[in-house]
C-alpha angles and dihedrals in degrees: 000000000000116000139196123234120200130202119193153088129303118215136165106240113213104195122207130200117183090354092301125109110247102170142010111203137162111259149156124146100261088032091060092046090052096047091054092047092047089052089054093054098263114147106235145163131198132221111200148110134247140168124264095249142100093282091049095049092049090052093051091047090047090053092052093044086059097050097260120140102233096180090110093057109109112219113205110207093205102049140073122240113252122261129206123200109207117192112197116211129205091283092052092248118134137234112201140213115188128206115195130171104202112224115235095224114054136231115295106191122225098200118221115218110275120202133184113287092016110135124233117196118196139158150109124085088313090071095055101030105134092213094065100022096114092056094043095049089044093057093041090053090044091052093047093050089053092054103259124154108241117211115190117201101191095199094166110176125213088241087079099043091113091059095054095107093047094045100044096094090057091046092054092045088055092048089050093051095042122095091194128023129198129185143152126243084244091059094051092043087058095043104033107010089240131119105169109100093217093051093047092047095047099042103031114016117030096063090061100030135007100210114076131169118189121192127194112183109260092351120101119289108247118214124192124178143157124312091029095295112163134165140172124217118198116220115235112239111256115208095185102060109155098158135355094198096112100032098106094040090054092044081062093048095048092048090052091045086051092055090049096046093046093046094238106171131191089259089056091050093048091050089046132256122264120240089254093052091051090049089052096051097042094046086052089050094050093048092055093045092050092050093052091051090065097068141044093244124090096238143061112278121251097251094055088045094052092049094060101027116154112236 
């Protein structure tokens, strides 16, 4: 059975509405993606770090409760687990403040087994952080050499915009390693001062990887691929938006679920997906994303997951 390996941070998301806390849920971009996949019956494991405290213990317990192998999560005895404060506005979009206590000792990866056509999902600041870059790059190289599909979610927050110059070499390395890249117009505005998908693809992406997905909130999803293939996918209007915090993370989860369900291997990706294959995986991505916006949590709900569970 193919599996998904996630690489990313863990946080406790404390969510505010009208300046009052309304929920506290385990989170992190790749974390949210994996929880949704685990609920849908996908075999998955997570490489991350957390503190040896109540929050860290809850995060590891939550991973295991949702079927995720947490044996590659490093627990630091002398550091506190990170927190994120997410303030929802009238459109249910969030602004964030992050609190992180950097551990004195650094990540020492316990590599999970990686086999051909497994899928590695990575992204956010975690994937470019200079402090752990050697370990991250080492694992990505290892996964690529073992025939895995590498899915890179750029997810570059404006809180790191003053570090763009310093981090650009790591970003470019990630683009080169990735088989598929997804980012939002917000990410590319911060990194490259561009928001037009064609301009981003032409000047920043296509030299490194040919498969590019650009999301832009409620605006259509833009796809660019080899041989000049491009397509736009309108987003269905969702009347029940409670929170958009997990929307992008679950787009990733749905896309990866679509790759598995449609038996799309690395060889297929290298040859080039057909239009019908692209349609299937992006439709799956949008379904996951729409579902997560209906609740205050960061992952698809149990009913949705049970209805589409992989056998």
